[in-house]
C-alpha positions as CSV (number, residue, x, y, z in Angstrom):
1,M,-15.1,-6.5,-31.4
2,L,-18.0,-6.5,-28.4
3,H,-20.4,-3.9,-27.9
4,Y,-21.0,-2.8,-24.0
5,P,-23.7,-3.2,-23.2
6,D,-25.6,-3.9,-26.7
7,D,-23.9,-7.8,-26.9
8,M,-24.5,-8.9,-23.4
9,P,-28.2,-9.3,-23.5
10,G,-28.6,-12.5,-21.0
11,S,-26.6,-10.3,-18.7
12,K,-29.3,-7.6,-18.9
13,T,-31.8,-10.1,-18.5
14,L,-30.3,-11.9,-15.0
15,F,-29.8,-8.0,-13.7
16,E,-33.5,-7.4,-14.2
17,R,-34.3,-10.5,-12.6
18,A,-31.7,-9.7,-9.6
19,K,-33.7,-6.4,-8.9
20,K,-36.6,-8.0,-7.9
21,V,-34.9,-10.0,-5.1
22,M,-31.9,-7.9,-4.4
23,P,-31.4,-4.0,-3.6
24,G,-30.1,-3.1,-6.9
25,G,-29.7,-6.3,-8.4
26,N,-26.8,-6.4,-6.2
27,T,-24.7,-8.3,-3.5
28,R,-21.7,-6.9,-3.7
29,T,-21.4,-3.0,-4.4
30,T,-17.8,-3.8,-6.0
31,V,-19.4,-5.4,-8.8
32,F,-22.1,-3.1,-9.8
33,V,-21.6,-1.2,-13.4
34,D,-24.2,1.4,-14.5
35,P,-26.4,0.2,-16.6
36,F,-25.4,-3.3,-15.8
37,P,-22.6,-5.8,-14.5
38,I,-21.8,-8.5,-17.0
39,Y,-23.0,-12.2,-15.5
40,A,-20.0,-15.0,-15.6
41,A,-20.7,-18.4,-16.9
42,R,-17.5,-20.3,-16.2
43,G,-13.8,-19.5,-15.9
44,E,-10.6,-21.3,-16.8
45,G,-7.0,-20.3,-16.7
46,C,-6.9,-16.7,-17.3
47,R,-10.5,-16.2,-19.1
48,V,-13.9,-16.0,-18.4
49,W,-17.1,-16.7,-20.4
50,D,-20.0,-14.6,-19.5
51,V,-23.8,-16.0,-20.0
52,D,-24.0,-14.6,-23.6
53,G,-21.0,-16.9,-24.6
54,N,-18.5,-14.0,-25.1
55,V,-14.9,-14.4,-23.7
56,Y,-13.1,-12.1,-21.7
57,Y,-9.2,-11.8,-20.4
58,D,-9.5,-11.8,-16.9
59,C,-7.4,-8.6,-15.2
60,I,-9.2,-8.4,-11.9
61,N,-9.4,-11.9,-11.1
62,N,-12.4,-11.6,-8.1
63,F,-11.0,-8.2,-7.5
64,T,-7.5,-9.4,-6.8
65,S,-8.1,-13.0,-5.1
66,M,-7.7,-15.3,-7.6
67,I,-4.0,-15.4,-8.0
68,H,-4.1,-18.6,-10.2
69,G,-6.9,-17.9,-12.4
70,Y,-9.2,-20.7,-12.4
71,S,-9.9,-24.2,-12.3
72,H,-6.2,-24.6,-11.1
73,P,-5.8,-28.4,-11.4
74,D,-4.1,-28.7,-7.9
75,V,-6.9,-26.8,-5.9
76,T,-9.7,-28.4,-7.7
77,A,-8.1,-31.7,-6.9
78,A,-7.7,-31.0,-3.5
79,V,-11.7,-29.6,-3.0
80,V,-12.8,-32.5,-4.5
81,G,-10.7,-35.2,-2.4
82,Q,-12.1,-33.3,0.5
83,L,-16.1,-32.9,-0.3
84,P,-16.6,-36.6,0.3
85,F,-15.5,-36.4,4.2
86,G,-17.3,-33.6,5.0
87,T,-17.4,-29.5,4.3
88,A,-17.6,-28.1,7.5
89,F,-17.8,-29.2,11.5
90,G,-18.1,-28.1,14.8
91,T,-14.5,-29.5,15.6
92,P,-11.0,-28.6,14.2
93,T,-9.5,-30.7,11.4
94,L,-6.2,-31.4,10.7
95,S,-6.7,-29.3,7.6
96,E,-6.4,-25.9,9.4
97,I,-2.8,-27.3,11.5
98,E,-1.1,-27.8,8.0
99,F,-2.4,-24.8,6.4
100,A,-1.6,-22.5,10.0
101,E,1.9,-24.1,9.5
102,L,2.5,-23.1,6.3
103,L,1.7,-19.9,7.1
104,V,3.6,-19.6,9.8
105,D,6.3,-20.7,8.3
106,R,6.0,-18.5,5.1
107,I,5.9,-15.3,7.1
108,P,8.2,-14.1,9.3
109,S,6.6,-11.7,11.9
110,V,3.8,-14.5,12.3
111,D,4.1,-16.8,15.1
112,R,0.8,-18.1,15.4
113,I,-2.4,-17.7,13.5
114,R,-5.9,-17.6,13.5
115,F,-8.4,-17.9,10.4
116,T,-11.6,-16.0,9.9
117,N,-13.6,-15.9,6.9
118,S,-13.3,-12.7,4.9
119,G,-10.3,-10.4,4.8
120,T,-12.9,-8.1,6.4
121,E,-13.1,-10.5,9.7
122,G,-9.3,-10.6,9.2
123,V,-8.8,-7.2,9.8
124,M,-11.4,-6.4,12.1
125,M,-10.1,-9.6,14.9
126,A,-6.4,-7.7,14.0
127,I,-8.0,-4.3,15.3
128,K,-9.8,-6.3,18.8
129,A,-6.7,-7.8,19.4
130,A,-4.4,-4.6,19.5
131,R,-7.1,-3.2,21.5
132,A,-7.2,-6.1,23.9
133,F,-3.3,-6.5,23.7
134,T,-2.7,-2.5,24.4
135,E,-6.2,-1.9,26.3
136,R,-6.5,1.2,24.6
137,P,-9.6,2.4,22.4
138,K,-8.1,4.1,19.0
139,I,-6.7,3.4,15.7
140,V,-4.9,5.4,13.3
141,K,-5.2,4.4,9.4
142,I,-4.2,5.9,6.4
143,E,-7.0,8.1,4.6
144,G,-8.8,6.9,1.4
145,A,-7.6,3.0,2.2
146,Y,-9.7,0.2,2.5
147,H,-9.9,-2.4,4.7
148,G,-13.2,-3.8,4.2
149,S,-16.6,-3.6,5.4
150,Y,-16.0,-2.7,9.5
151,D,-16.9,0.5,10.8
152,F,-14.0,1.2,12.2
153,A,-11.8,0.1,8.9
154,E,-14.1,2.4,7.0
155,V,-13.7,5.6,8.4
156,S,-12.6,8.3,5.8
157,L,-12.5,5.8,3.4
158,D,-13.9,8.3,0.8
159,S,-13.4,11.3,2.1
160,S,-13.4,14.4,-0.6
161,P,-12.3,17.9,-1.1
162,A,-15.6,19.1,0.6
163,N,-14.5,17.9,4.1
164,W,-10.5,17.8,3.9
165,G,-8.9,20.2,6.4
166,D,-4.8,20.8,6.7
167,L,-4.7,17.4,8.3
168,P,-7.6,13.9,7.2
169,K,-10.5,14.3,8.9
170,S,-12.0,11.4,10.1
171,T,-15.4,11.1,7.9
172,P,-17.9,8.5,7.8
173,Y,-18.4,5.9,4.7
174,A,-22.1,4.8,5.5
175,R,-24.9,7.0,6.7
176,G,-25.7,6.1,10.4
177,T,-21.9,5.6,11.3
178,P,-21.5,6.5,15.0
179,R,-19.7,9.7,16.4
180,G,-17.6,7.5,18.5
181,V,-16.5,5.3,16.1
182,L,-15.1,8.6,14.5
183,D,-13.8,9.9,17.7
184,D,-11.6,6.4,17.8
185,V,-10.1,6.4,14.5
186,I,-7.9,8.9,13.3
187,A,-6.4,9.5,9.8
188,V,-3.6,10.7,8.9
189,P,-2.2,10.9,4.9
190,L,0.1,8.2,3.7
191,N,3.9,8.6,3.6
192,D,3.9,11.8,6.3
193,I,5.9,10.9,8.7
194,E,5.4,14.6,10.5
195,A,1.5,13.8,10.5
196,L,2.3,10.8,12.0
197,R,4.7,12.2,14.7
198,A,1.8,15.0,15.6
199,V,-0.7,12.4,16.3
200,F,1.2,10.4,18.3
201,A,2.5,13.5,20.3
202,A,-1.1,14.3,20.7
203,Q,-3.0,11.8,21.3
204,G,-0.3,8.9,21.7
205,D,-1.2,7.1,25.1
206,T,-4.4,6.3,23.7
207,I,-3.7,4.7,20.2
208,A,-3.8,1.1,20.5
209,G,-2.1,0.7,16.7
210,V,-1.7,2.0,13.0
211,L,-3.9,0.3,10.7
212,I,-1.9,0.1,7.1
213,D,-1.8,-1.6,3.5
214,P,1.4,-1.0,2.9
215,M,0.0,-0.1,-0.8
216,P,-3.4,0.4,-0.2
217,N,-5.7,0.1,-3.8
218,H,-8.3,3.0,-3.1
219,A,-5.9,5.6,-1.9
220,G,-4.2,5.0,-5.7
221,L,-1.8,1.9,-5.5
222,I,1.0,4.1,-4.0
223,P,3.7,2.0,-2.3
224,A,4.6,3.2,1.2
225,R,7.9,4.6,1.4
226,P,10.3,1.7,3.2
227,D,11.2,4.9,5.5
228,Y,7.6,6.1,6.4
229,L,6.8,2.2,7.4
230,R,10.5,2.1,9.4
231,A,9.5,6.0,10.5
232,M,5.9,4.3,11.7
233,A,7.1,1.3,13.4
234,E,9.6,3.2,15.4
235,I,6.6,5.6,16.2
236,A,4.0,3.1,17.3
237,H,6.4,1.2,19.6
238,A,7.7,4.2,21.0
239,A,4.3,4.9,22.7
240,G,3.3,1.5,23.2
241,A,0.6,0.8,20.2
242,L,1.3,-1.8,17.7
243,V,2.0,-1.9,13.6
244,I,-0.9,-3.5,12.1
245,F,-0.4,-5.2,8.3
246,D,-3.2,-5.2,6.2
247,E,-2.1,-7.3,3.9
248,V,-5.1,-9.0,2.3
249,I,-4.0,-7.6,-1.0
250,T,-0.7,-7.4,-1.4
251,F,0.3,-10.5,0.0
252,R,0.4,-11.3,-3.8
253,L,3.2,-9.1,-4.4
254,G,5.8,-11.7,-3.0
255,Y,6.3,-14.8,-1.4
256,S,6.2,-13.6,2.0
257,G,3.8,-10.6,1.1
258,A,5.4,-6.5,1.1
259,Q,6.1,-7.4,4.2
260,G,9.1,-10.0,3.4
261,L,10.1,-7.6,0.3
262,W,10.1,-4.9,2.4
263,G,12.0,-5.9,5.2
264,I,9.4,-4.3,7.8
265,V,7.9,-6.2,10.4
266,P,4.6,-5.7,12.3
267,D,3.0,-6.7,14.8
268,L,0.0,-8.1,13.3
269,T,-1.1,-9.1,9.6
270,A,-4.4,-9.5,8.5
271,L,-4.9,-11.7,5.3
272,G,-7.6,-13.3,3.0
273,K,-8.1,-13.3,-0.7
274,I,-5.5,-15.5,-2.6
275,I,-4.7,-17.7,0.7
276,G,-8.3,-19.1,0.3
277,G,-7.8,-20.7,-3.2
278,G,-11.0,-19.2,-4.5
279,F,-12.9,-19.9,-1.0
280,P,-13.9,-17.5,1.3
281,V,-10.8,-17.2,3.7
282,G,-9.2,-14.3,6.1
283,A,-6.5,-14.5,8.7
284,V,-4.8,-12.7,11.9
285,G,-1.2,-13.5,12.9
286,G,1.1,-11.8,14.2
287,R,3.8,-12.3,17.8
288,A,2.6,-15.0,20.1
289,D,2.4,-12.6,23.0
290,I,-0.2,-10.9,21.1
291,M,-2.1,-13.8,19.1
292,A,-2.3,-15.1,23.1
293,V,-5.6,-12.6,23.9
294,F,-6.9,-14.9,21.8
295,D,-6.0,-18.1,23.7
296,P,-8.7,-19.9,26.0
297,T,-6.8,-22.8,27.3
298,Q,-7.0,-20.6,30.8
299,G,-10.2,-19.3,30.8
300,K,-12.3,-16.9,28.9
301,P,-9.6,-15.3,26.8
302,A,-9.1,-11.0,26.6
303,L,-10.7,-11.2,22.6
304,P,-13.0,-14.1,22.8
305,H,-13.6,-15.3,18.7
306,G,-15.9,-17.7,17.2
307,G,-17.3,-18.3,13.4
308,T,-19.1,-21.3,12.1
309,F,-17.7,-21.5,9.0
310,T,-13.8,-20.4,9.9
311,A,-11.1,-22.9,8.7
312,N,-13.6,-25.2,7.6
313,P,-11.9,-28.1,5.9
314,V,-12.7,-27.1,2.1
315,T,-11.1,-23.5,2.4
316,M,-7.9,-24.7,4.3
317,R,-7.6,-27.9,1.6
318,A,-7.7,-25.5,-1.3
319,G,-5.9,-22.6,0.4
320,L,-3.3,-25.1,1.1
321,A,-3.2,-25.9,-2.2
322,A,-2.9,-22.9,-3.7
323,M,0.0,-21.8,-1.6
324,R,1.8,-24.4,-2.4
325,A,1.2,-23.8,-6.4
326,L,2.6,-20.3,-5.3
327,T,6.4,-20.4,-5.6
328,R,9.1,-17.6,-5.8
329,E,8.9,-19.4,-9.5
330,S,5.3,-17.9,-9.7
331,F,6.6,-14.4,-8.3
332,A,9.3,-14.1,-10.6
333,H,6.7,-14.8,-13.4
334,L,3.7,-12.5,-12.4
335,D,6.4,-9.8,-11.9
336,R,7.6,-10.2,-15.4
337,L,4.3,-9.9,-16.7
338,G,3.3,-7.0,-14.0
339,A,6.5,-5.1,-15.5
340,L,5.9,-5.8,-19.1
341,L,2.4,-4.1,-18.8
342,R,3.3,-0.9,-16.2
343,E,5.6,0.2,-18.9
344,G,3.7,-0.5,-22.0
345,I,0.9,1.3,-20.7
346,A,3.0,4.2,-20.0
347,A,4.3,3.8,-22.8
348,S,0.6,4.2,-24.4
349,F,-0.1,6.8,-22.6
350,D,2.6,8.8,-24.3
351,K,1.9,7.3,-27.5
352,H,-1.5,8.9,-27.7
353,G,-0.8,12.2,-25.8
354,V,-3.5,11.1,-23.1
355,A,-2.5,12.6,-19.3
356,G,-1.9,9.2,-17.5
357,Q,0.3,6.7,-15.5
358,C,0.3,3.6,-14.5
359,L,1.2,2.9,-10.6
360,G,1.8,-0.5,-8.5
361,A,4.1,-3.2,-8.4
362,G,4.4,-7.1,-9.0
363,S,0.9,-8.2,-10.6
364,L,-0.9,-5.5,-9.4
365,F,-1.0,-2.0,-11.3
366,K,-3.9,0.8,-11.4
367,V,-4.4,3.4,-14.2
368,H,-4.6,7.1,-13.4
369,F,-5.7,9.6,-16.1
370,T,-3.7,12.2,-14.3
371,S,-0.1,13.6,-15.2
372,H,1.0,15.3,-11.8
373,P,2.5,14.0,-9.2
374,V,1.1,11.2,-7.1
375,T,2.2,11.2,-3.6
376,D,-1.1,9.8,-1.4
377,Y,-5.2,9.4,-1.7
378,R,-5.9,12.9,-2.9
379,S,-3.3,13.3,-5.3
380,V,-5.3,10.9,-7.0
381,Y,-9.1,11.9,-6.0
382,P,-10.4,12.0,-9.7
383,G,-12.2,15.0,-11.0
384,K,-14.8,14.8,-13.4
385,A,-12.5,15.0,-16.6
386,E,-10.9,11.9,-15.0
387,S,-13.8,9.6,-14.1
388,R,-15.2,10.7,-17.4
389,K,-12.1,9.1,-18.9
390,L,-11.9,6.0,-16.4
391,D,-15.2,5.1,-17.0
392,A,-14.8,5.3,-21.1
393,F,-11.5,3.3,-20.3
394,H,-13.0,0.0,-18.2
395,K,-15.9,0.1,-20.9
396,G,-13.7,0.0,-23.6
397,L,-11.9,-2.6,-22.4
398,L,-15.1,-4.8,-21.9
399,G,-15.5,-4.3,-25.1
400,R,-12.8,-5.7,-26.1
401,G,-12.3,-8.8,-24.1
402,V,-10.8,-7.2,-20.8
403,L,-12.2,-7.4,-17.6
404,S,-10.8,-4.8,-15.0
405,A,-12.3,-2.8,-12.1
406,S,-14.0,0.0,-13.0
407,Y,-11.6,2.2,-10.9
408,G,-8.4,1.1,-13.0
409,L,-7.0,-1.6,-10.9
410,F,-5.8,-4.8,-12.8
411,A,-4.9,-7.8,-11.1
412,L,-2.7,-10.6,-12.6
413,S,-2.6,-14.4,-12.3
414,T,0.1,-17.1,-12.5
415,A,-2.0,-18.5,-15.3
416,M,-1.4,-15.4,-17.8
417,T,1.4,-15.7,-20.4
418,E,3.5,-13.4,-21.9
419,E,1.7,-14.1,-25.1
420,D,-1.5,-13.2,-23.1
421,A,0.4,-10.0,-21.8
422,R,1.3,-8.4,-25.1
423,N,-2.5,-8.8,-26.0
424,I,-3.8,-7.4,-23.1
425,L,-1.1,-4.5,-23.7
426,H,-2.8,-4.4,-26.9
427,L,-5.7,-3.9,-26.0
428,I,-5.2,-1.9,-23.6
429,D,-3.6,0.7,-26.3
430,E,-6.4,0.7,-28.4
431,T,-8.5,1.8,-25.8
432,L,-6.4,4.5,-24.9
433,G,-6.1,5.5,-28.5
434,E,-9.9,5.4,-28.5
435,I,-10.2,7.8,-24.9
436,A,-7.6,9.7,-26.5
437,G,-10.3,12.2,-27.9
438,L,-12.3,12.8,-25.1
439,H,-12.0,16.1,-22.8
């Protein structure tokens, strides 16, 4: 067994070096761990090696993006094959057409698609497209849901008991967020149809769209109920507003994403993460009439959009290879692994007498150190005791060679076998046994 942080001197040295040139030694808040993060040296399949030579099962996969794990041969071949011909051009390439054709064919709600460089940008352009199409300013979003680093999408991301009211209050995530941003974003609880009706009854003629992650990670990985999603579409459309699905993460749930699994047809969909094959990527797609706001063929479009590295051929070729390899059989494999781990973790909670539960679907799951019913962001908001257990859980797994998110999120890869999953479950069980004595 490893001992974090004592067995990671190389990572400690790199962190001290990083602090001299980056604020807090960090360029992604999500990867920071106190006292220092593990620095990766290489990855292969479902494993990662750190700079000290320690090996880990990777159960976070670059925060859900590496659905095939590392060094997938088809993706590697696609990238290596493109490099001699150029990595980015000031012109379009065939690669973006081929990749767009695959995605449009795969997602029934998407008639047209447009690429960006990140999931954040995909969400940002989806929000702007809804505004351009409806000519309205406001959006509705779910309290506690993460949609990337865009000020409108960040509203009420980390609201707390200190500023909760009867209905979610629009609260800033970053200091200095303009008041106007908060005024144009309305936060609502997940799965609360009546709250949605009330918001639209009061402000429906100013709302451009409802933004929802159908299984919001930051809000607990609680699935949106199908009846709630259907009601959302009915309420929004009756008011002339659009439904925007953020499938940057949930697209890894099924062949056509969460919307395919649950039979929901959003007006716009934001994508990212897994569609890039390990390279920076994002996209927004939807109905042809809505996506026409980007169309420059008749003069200045309603929504101009550029991006120097958007649809670069390396990303397009990598993404095309990754998505072609992500077959229906791949999803069946991921579903089996996810079910094995979720059921096993639930049994471990019971075995060790630890209050907790494991939520999620498909290749995604999240551990919560609470036993009361969870329905939305507020019901999974961790107190001090839960936060201590989450920290001990994360670091206990690091010491046992398992990478997960510090807040309890796990994302599996097609490179994992059932034997790998059972090994991971054993290590999680050991960690929960260790946590059983914490109060």
